[in-house]
DSSP file (Angstrom, degrees, kcal/mol; ACC not computed):
  #  RESIDUE AA STRUCTURE BP1 BP2  ACC     N-H-->O    O-->H-N    N-H-->O    O-->H-N    TCO  KAPPA ALPHA  PHI   PSI    X-CA   Y-CA   Z-CA
    1    1 A X              0   0    0      0, 0.0     2,-0.5     0, 0.0    77,-0.2   0.000 360.0 360.0 360.0 143.9    0.8   15.9   -1.8
    2    2 A X  E     -a   78   0A   0     75,-2.6    77,-3.6     2,-0.0     2,-0.6  -0.940 360.0-147.8-111.4 131.9    3.3   14.3    0.5
    3    3 A X  E     -a   79   0A   0     -2,-0.5     2,-0.4    75,-0.2    77,-0.2  -0.880  17.0-174.0-102.2 123.2    3.4   10.4    0.8
    4    4 A X  E     -a   80   0A   0     75,-3.2    77,-3.0    -2,-0.6     2,-0.5  -0.967  16.9-142.0-120.6 134.7    4.4    9.1    4.2
    5    5 A X  E     -a   81   0A   0     -2,-0.4     2,-0.1    75,-0.2    77,-0.1  -0.801  17.3-141.3 -89.9 127.0    5.0    5.4    5.0
    6    6 A X     >  -     0   0    0     75,-1.5     4,-2.1    -2,-0.5     5,-0.2  -0.461  26.8-109.4 -78.9 159.2    3.8    4.3    8.4
    7    7 A X  H  > S+     0   0    0      1,-0.2     4,-2.2     2,-0.2     5,-0.1   0.880 120.7  54.3 -56.6 -36.1    5.9    1.9   10.4
    8    8 A X  H  > S+     0   0    0      1,-0.2     4,-2.6     2,-0.2    -1,-0.2   0.918 106.5  49.7 -66.2 -41.2    3.3   -0.8    9.7
    9    9 A X  H  > S+     0   0    0     72,-0.5     4,-1.9     2,-0.2    -1,-0.2   0.868 111.5  48.8 -65.3 -35.3    3.4   -0.3    6.0
   10   10 A X  H  X S+     0   0    0     -4,-2.1     4,-2.2     2,-0.2    -1,-0.2   0.913 112.2  49.2 -65.8 -43.0    7.2   -0.5    5.9
   11   11 A X  H  X S+     0   0    0     -4,-2.2     4,-2.5    -5,-0.2    -2,-0.2   0.888 109.1  52.5 -64.3 -41.3    6.9   -3.7    8.0
   12   12 A X  H  X S+     0   0    0     -4,-2.6     4,-2.5     2,-0.2    -1,-0.2   0.910 108.5  50.4 -62.5 -41.9    4.3   -5.1    5.6
   13   13 A X  H  X S+     0   0    0     -4,-1.9     4,-2.1     1,-0.2    -2,-0.2   0.909 112.6  46.7 -63.0 -42.4    6.6   -4.5    2.6
   14   14 A X  H  X S+     0   0    0     -4,-2.2     4,-2.8     2,-0.2    -2,-0.2   0.914 111.5  51.8 -65.3 -41.9    9.5   -6.3    4.4
   15   15 A X  H  X S+     0   0    0     -4,-2.5     4,-2.6     1,-0.2    -2,-0.2   0.925 110.5  47.3 -61.9 -46.6    7.2   -9.1    5.4
   16   16 A X  H  X S+     0   0    0     -4,-2.5     4,-2.8     2,-0.2     5,-0.3   0.908 112.3  50.3 -63.0 -41.0    6.0   -9.6    1.8
   17   17 A X  H  X S+     0   0    0     -4,-2.1     4,-3.0    -5,-0.2    -2,-0.2   0.945 111.3  48.0 -60.6 -48.9    9.6   -9.5    0.5
   18   18 A X  H  X S+     0   0    0     -4,-2.8     4,-0.9     2,-0.2    -2,-0.2   0.913 113.7  47.9 -60.2 -43.8   10.7  -12.1    3.1
   19   19 A X  H >< S+     0   0    0     -4,-2.6     3,-0.6     1,-0.2     4,-0.4   0.947 117.8  39.4 -61.7 -50.6    7.8  -14.4    2.2
   20   20 A X  H >X S+     0   0    0     -4,-2.8     4,-2.6     1,-0.2     3,-1.4   0.855 108.4  63.5 -69.4 -34.2    8.2  -14.2   -1.5
   21   21 A X  H 3< S+     0   0    0     -4,-3.0     4,-0.3    -5,-0.3    -1,-0.2   0.731  87.6  70.2 -66.7 -19.7   12.0  -14.3   -1.3
   22   22 A X  T << S+     0   0    0     -4,-0.9    -1,-0.3    -3,-0.6    -2,-0.2   0.821 114.8  26.7 -63.0 -30.6   11.9  -17.8    0.2
   23   23 A X  T <4 S+     0   0    0     -3,-1.4     2,-0.3    -4,-0.4    -2,-0.2   0.828 140.7   1.4 -95.2 -44.4   10.8  -19.0   -3.2
   24   24 A X     X  -     0   0    0     -4,-2.6     4,-2.1     1,-0.1    -1,-0.2  -0.841  50.3-166.7-156.2 106.2   12.2  -16.5   -5.7
   25   25 A X  H  > S+     0   0    0     -2,-0.3     4,-2.5    -4,-0.3     5,-0.2   0.888  93.0  53.2 -63.5 -40.4   14.4  -13.4   -4.8
   26   26 A X  H  > S+     0   0    0      1,-0.2     4,-2.1     2,-0.2    -1,-0.2   0.925 111.3  45.4 -63.8 -44.9   14.0  -11.8   -8.2
   27   27 A X  H  > S+     0   0    0      2,-0.2     4,-2.3     1,-0.2    -1,-0.2   0.886 111.0  54.3 -64.8 -38.8   10.2  -12.0   -8.1
   28   28 A X  H  X S+     0   0    0     -4,-2.1     4,-2.6    -8,-0.2     5,-0.2   0.928 110.2  47.0 -60.0 -47.1   10.2  -10.7   -4.5
   29   29 A X  H  X S+     0   0    0     -4,-2.5     4,-2.7     1,-0.2    -1,-0.2   0.899 109.9  52.3 -64.5 -39.9   12.2   -7.7   -5.5
   30   30 A X  H  X S+     0   0    0     -4,-2.1     4,-2.2     2,-0.2    -2,-0.2   0.921 112.1  46.2 -61.1 -45.1   10.0   -7.0   -8.5
   31   31 A X  H  X S+     0   0    0     -4,-2.3     4,-2.6     2,-0.2     5,-0.2   0.929 113.7  47.6 -65.2 -45.3    6.9   -7.1   -6.3
   32   32 A X  H  X S+     0   0    0     -4,-2.6     4,-2.7     1,-0.2     5,-0.2   0.916 110.7  52.2 -63.1 -42.3    8.4   -4.9   -3.7
   33   33 A X  H  X S+     0   0    0     -4,-2.7     4,-1.8    -5,-0.2    -1,-0.2   0.913 111.6  46.7 -59.1 -43.7    9.6   -2.4   -6.3
   34   34 A X  H  X S+     0   0    0     -4,-2.2     4,-1.6     1,-0.2    -2,-0.2   0.905 114.4  47.0 -66.3 -41.7    6.1   -2.2   -7.8
   35   35 A X  H  X S+     0   0    0     -4,-2.6     4,-0.6     1,-0.2    -2,-0.2   0.867 112.4  49.6 -69.3 -36.0    4.5   -1.7   -4.5
   36   36 A X  H  < S+     0   0    0     -4,-2.7     4,-0.2    -5,-0.2    -1,-0.2   0.843 114.4  44.9 -70.8 -33.3    7.0    0.9   -3.4
   37   37 A X  H >< S+     0   0    0     -4,-1.8     3,-1.4    -5,-0.2     4,-0.5   0.773  95.7  76.9 -79.2 -27.8    6.6    2.9   -6.6
   38   38 A X  H >< S+     0   0    0     -4,-1.6     3,-1.5     1,-0.3     4,-0.5   0.837  84.7  60.4 -57.5 -41.2    2.8    2.8   -6.7
   39   39 A X  G >X S+     0   0    0     -4,-0.6     3,-0.9     1,-0.3     4,-0.6   0.742  90.4  71.9 -62.1 -22.5    2.1    5.5   -4.0
   40   40 A X  G X4 S+     0   0    0     -3,-1.4     3,-1.2     1,-0.3     4,-0.5   0.869  91.0  59.2 -59.5 -34.7    4.0    8.0   -6.2
   41   41 A X  G X> S+     0   0    0     -3,-1.5     4,-1.7    -4,-0.5     3,-0.7   0.781  93.6  66.4 -65.0 -26.0    1.0    8.0   -8.5
   42   42 A X  G <4 S+     0   0    0     -3,-0.9    -1,-0.3    -4,-0.5    -2,-0.2   0.722  83.4  74.8 -69.2 -21.4   -1.2    9.1   -5.7
   43   43 A X  G << S+     0   0    0     -3,-1.2     3,-0.3    -4,-0.6    -1,-0.2   0.911 108.1  30.6 -56.5 -42.9    0.6   12.5   -5.5
   44   44 A X  T <4 S+     0   0    0     -3,-0.7     2,-0.3    -4,-0.5    -2,-0.2   0.845 137.0  25.3 -84.4 -37.4   -1.2   13.6   -8.7
   45   45 A X    ><  +     0   0    0     -4,-1.7     3,-1.6     1,-0.1    -1,-0.2  -0.612  67.4 165.6-129.3  70.2   -4.4   11.6   -8.2
   46   46 A X  T 3  S+     0   0    0     -3,-0.3     3,-0.4     1,-0.3    -1,-0.1   0.742  76.7  51.3 -64.7 -23.3   -4.8   11.0   -4.4
   47   47 A X  T 3  S+     0   0    0      1,-0.2    -1,-0.3    -5,-0.1     4,-0.1   0.038  73.5 110.3-103.5  27.4   -8.5   10.0   -4.7
   48   48 A X    <   +     0   0    0     -3,-1.6     2,-0.2    -6,-0.1    -1,-0.2   0.801  66.0  71.8 -73.2 -29.1   -8.0    7.4   -7.4
   49   49 A X  S    S-     0   0    0     -3,-0.4    14,-0.2    -4,-0.2    22,-0.0  -0.617  97.0 -97.8 -86.9 148.5   -8.7    4.5   -5.0
   50   50 A X        -     0   0    0     12,-0.4    12,-1.4    -2,-0.2     2,-0.2  -0.293  39.4-112.0 -63.6 145.0  -12.2    3.8   -3.8
   51   51 A X  B     -B   61   0A   0     10,-0.2     2,-0.8    -4,-0.1    10,-0.3  -0.558  22.2-129.0 -77.2 141.0  -13.1    5.1   -0.4
   52   52 A X    >   -     0   0    0      8,-3.2     3,-1.8    -2,-0.2     8,-0.4  -0.836  15.1-158.2 -96.3 111.4  -13.7    2.6    2.4
   53   53 A X  T 3  S+     0   0    0     -2,-0.8    -1,-0.1     1,-0.3     3,-0.1   0.672  81.4  75.3 -67.6 -21.3  -17.0    3.5    4.0
   54   54 A X  T 3  S+     0   0    0      1,-0.2     2,-0.9     2,-0.1    -1,-0.3   0.677  85.8  68.1 -65.6 -14.6  -16.3    1.7    7.2
   55   55 A X    X   +     0   0    0     -3,-1.8     3,-1.1     5,-0.2     5,-0.4  -0.667  65.3 166.0 -99.1  74.3  -14.0    4.5    8.2
   56   56 A X  T 3  S+     0   0    0     -2,-0.9    -1,-0.2     1,-0.3    -2,-0.1   0.772  72.9  42.8 -66.2 -28.9  -16.7    7.1    8.5
   57   57 A X  T 3  S+     0   0    0     -3,-0.2     2,-0.3     2,-0.0    -1,-0.3   0.427 115.1  52.3 -99.0   0.3  -14.6    9.7   10.3
   58   58 A X  S <  S-     0   0    0     -3,-1.1     2,-1.2     2,-0.1    -3,-0.1  -0.940  80.4-120.4-134.5 153.9  -11.5    9.3    8.1
   59   59 A X  E     + C   0  74A   0     15,-0.5    15,-2.5    -2,-0.3     2,-0.5  -0.712  46.3 164.9 -96.9  84.8  -10.7    9.4    4.4
   60   60 A X  E     + C   0  73A   0     -2,-1.2    -8,-3.2    -8,-0.4    13,-0.2  -0.885   7.7 173.3-104.2 130.6   -9.3    5.9    4.0
   61   61 A X  E     -BC  51  72A   0     11,-3.3    11,-2.5    -2,-0.5     2,-0.4  -0.747  21.7-130.7-128.8 171.4   -9.0    4.5    0.5
   62   62 A X  E     - C   0  71A   0    -12,-1.4     2,-0.5     9,-0.2   -12,-0.4  -0.987   7.4-160.8-132.5 144.4   -7.5    1.5   -1.2
   63   63 A X  E     - C   0  70A   0      7,-2.6     7,-2.6    -2,-0.4     2,-0.6  -0.986  13.7-147.3-121.1 125.5   -5.2    1.1   -4.1
   64   64 A X  E     - C   0  69A   0     -2,-0.5     2,-0.5     5,-0.2     5,-0.2  -0.834  15.6-179.6-100.6 126.2   -5.0   -2.3   -5.9
   65   65 A X  E >   - C   0  68A   0      3,-2.5     3,-2.2    -2,-0.6     2,-0.3  -0.915  64.0 -60.5-122.8 100.1   -1.7   -3.2   -7.4
   66   66 A X  T 3  S-     0   0    0     -2,-0.5    20,-0.0     1,-0.3     0, 0.0  -0.477 121.4 -15.2  59.1-119.4   -1.9   -6.6   -9.1
   67   67 A X  T 3  S+     0   0    0     -2,-0.3    20,-3.3    -3,-0.1     2,-0.3   0.264 124.1  90.7 -95.1   7.9   -2.9   -9.1   -6.3
   68   68 A X  E <   -CD  65  86A   0     -3,-2.2    -3,-2.5    18,-0.2     2,-0.4  -0.764  60.1-150.7-111.7 152.1   -1.9   -6.6   -3.5
   69   69 A X  E     -CD  64  85A   0     16,-2.9    16,-1.9    -2,-0.3     2,-0.5  -0.970   3.6-164.9-120.3 136.9   -3.9   -3.9   -1.7
   70   70 A X  E     -CD  63  84A   0     -7,-2.6    -7,-2.6    -2,-0.4     2,-0.5  -0.975   9.8-156.4-116.8 119.5   -2.5   -0.7   -0.3
   71   71 A X  E     +CD  62  83A   0     12,-2.3    11,-3.0    -2,-0.5    12,-1.2  -0.811  20.2 174.1 -92.4 134.6   -4.7    1.1    2.2
   72   72 A X  E     -CD  61  81A   0    -11,-2.5   -11,-3.3    -2,-0.5     2,-0.4  -0.977  23.0-142.3-142.2 155.3   -4.0    4.8    2.6
   73   73 A X  E     -CD  60  80A   0      7,-2.5     7,-2.8    -2,-0.3     2,-0.6  -0.943   9.2-147.9-118.5 136.9   -5.4    7.8    4.4
   74   74 A X  E     +CD  59  79A   0    -15,-2.5   -15,-0.5    -2,-0.4     2,-0.4  -0.912  23.1 166.7-102.8 124.9   -5.7   11.3    3.1
   75   75 A X  E >   - D   0  78A   0      3,-2.7     3,-1.7    -2,-0.6     2,-0.3  -0.897  65.2 -51.2-140.2 106.7   -5.4   14.1    5.7
   76   76 A X  T 3  S-     0   0    0     -2,-0.4     0, 0.0     1,-0.2     0, 0.0  -0.508 121.8 -21.1  64.9-124.4   -4.8   17.6    4.3
   77   77 A X  T 3  S+     0   0    0     -2,-0.3   -75,-2.6    -3,-0.1     2,-0.4   0.111 120.0  96.0-103.2  20.6   -1.9   17.4    1.9
   78   78 A X  E <   -aD   2  75A   0     -3,-1.7    -3,-2.7   -77,-0.2     2,-0.6  -0.934  54.7-161.2-116.3 133.9   -0.5   14.2    3.4
   79   79 A X  E     -aD   3  74A   0    -77,-3.6   -75,-3.2    -2,-0.4     2,-0.6  -0.959  13.6-161.6-110.4 114.0   -1.1   10.7    2.1
   80   80 A X  E     -aD   4  73A   0     -7,-2.8    -7,-2.5    -2,-0.6     2,-0.6  -0.870  12.7-140.5-100.5 121.2   -0.3    8.1    4.9
   81   81 A X  E     +aD   5  72A   0    -77,-3.0   -75,-1.5    -2,-0.6   -72,-0.5  -0.725  25.6 177.2 -79.5 119.9    0.2    4.6    3.7
   82   82 A X  E     -     0   0A   0    -11,-3.0     2,-0.3    -2,-0.6   -10,-0.2   0.899  52.1  -6.6 -94.1 -48.0   -1.4    2.3    6.3
   83   83 A X  E     - D   0  71A   0    -12,-1.2   -12,-2.3   -74,-0.1     2,-0.4  -0.988  47.5-162.3-151.2 155.0   -1.2   -1.3    5.3
   84   84 A X  E     + D   0  70A   0     -2,-0.3     2,-0.3   -14,-0.2   -14,-0.2  -0.995  25.1 148.5-139.0 134.7   -0.1   -3.5    2.4
   85   85 A X  E     - D   0  69A   0    -16,-1.9   -16,-2.9    -2,-0.4     2,-0.2  -0.994  46.2 -96.2-159.5 163.9   -1.0   -7.1    1.9
   86   86 A X  E >   - D   0  68A   0     -2,-0.3     3,-1.8   -18,-0.2   -18,-0.2  -0.574  38.3-119.8 -78.6 144.9   -1.7   -9.8   -0.7
   87   87 A X  T 3  S+     0   0    0    -20,-3.3     4,-0.1     1,-0.3   -19,-0.1   0.718 111.7  57.2 -61.6 -22.9   -5.4  -10.3   -1.5
   88   88 A X  T 3  S+     0   0    0    -21,-0.2    -1,-0.3     2,-0.1     2,-0.1   0.566  84.1 104.7 -85.8  -9.0   -5.3  -14.0   -0.3
   89   89 A X  S <  S-     0   0    0     -3,-1.8     2,-1.0     1,-0.1    -4,-0.0  -0.436  81.7-114.2 -69.6 147.9   -4.1  -13.0    3.1
   90   90 A X              0   0    0      1,-0.2    -1,-0.1    -2,-0.1    -2,-0.1  -0.735 360.0 360.0 -84.5 105.8   -6.6  -13.1    5.9
   91   91 A X              0   0    0     -2,-1.0    -1,-0.2    -4,-0.1    -2,-0.0   0.347 360.0 360.0-128.6 360.0   -7.1   -9.5    6.9
């Protein structure tokens, strides 16, 4: 499986880093590192996250990493990271 970051997921990661970095740069880096590494686990187990049924025509799933959610789509042998956010964000 190939993991691809969409522009939106990269932007989300930057946004989270900037927000957290205002308070604590070390903590911001630790969170971003954990979120950036998490999708590598999907290469072996792409369907580990629950499927989101509202996407009836696509295989969109979510992966929970601490207080954060990563939404991703499986299409063939490609995993596309769609969005990343903190669970307390209004999404």
